[in-house]
Structures are given as C-alpha cells and as structure tokens.
N, C-alpha and C positions, 0 to 999 in steps of 0.2 A: 527135499523133504518139506512137506507143508506143516506149519505150526499153527495150531488153533489156540486162541486165548482161553484160559480157564475161566469158568463162570465166576463172576464176582459175587462174593457173599456179603450181605449187609453186616455192618459192625455196629456195636452199641453206640459208639461215639457219633454216629450219623444223626442221632436224635438230639434235638436241642432241649434245653430246659423249658423253653417256651412251648414247644410241641408237647412235652410231657404234661405241663400244667394245663394246657388246653384240653388234652385227652382226659385228664382227671376231672376238669370242670364239666365236660360233657357227660362223663359217667356218673357224677355225684348225684343227680336226681334219681338214678336207678338204684342207689344204695341207701335208701331211706331207712333209718332205724326207728323202731317204735319208741314212743315216749314212755319212760319208766317213772312211775310215781315215786315221789320222794318217800323215803323211810320215815315213819312216824317215830318221834322220840319215845324212848322207853324209860320208865322210872327205874332208878338204880335199885330200888327195893324189889323189883321184879327179876333182876338179874341174879341168878344163883346157880351154883353147880359149875362155875367156870374155874378150871384149875390152870395155873400158870406155872411152868417149871421154874425152879429156883434160878437156873442159869438165865432164863429170859427176864426174870424179874430184876436180877442184878444188872443186866444189860440196859434195861429201861431206866433204872435208877441212876445209872452212870451217865445217861444222856444230859442230865442237868449240868454237867461239867462243860458241855459244849454250847451252852447258851440257849438250850431249849426251854 
C-alpha cells in the first residue's frame, strides 16, 4: 500500500514578528487618515441643556479620592 504525505498547512507561528512589522510598514502609506481640525474651545456660558444622571455625578465626584 502506497502512502502519500498529507499536504502541509501553514501555521500562524511560521510568521515572525519582524515579517509582520515589515508588512505593516509597507501597508502604512496606503492607510492614510485625513487630518481632523482641532475642536475650537467653547465658552462655558454657551453650554446648556446638559443633564448628568445623579449616579454619574457621584461617580465623578468620588474620583478625587483616587488622586485625580
């Protein structure tokens, strides 16, 4: 009876970190993101109508205990 070797499937471990970094560096120019203009500061007097739930306000108030 003749035995034939099974086809070898590539495994993830065959790719080195250097190869992956090189692939990423070659692809980087193709993934250009548009520049987003910085948001202009808004005067606090113009901010109105924002409602914060009491539970969220308590959570934020308690963060000062952690050195914030």
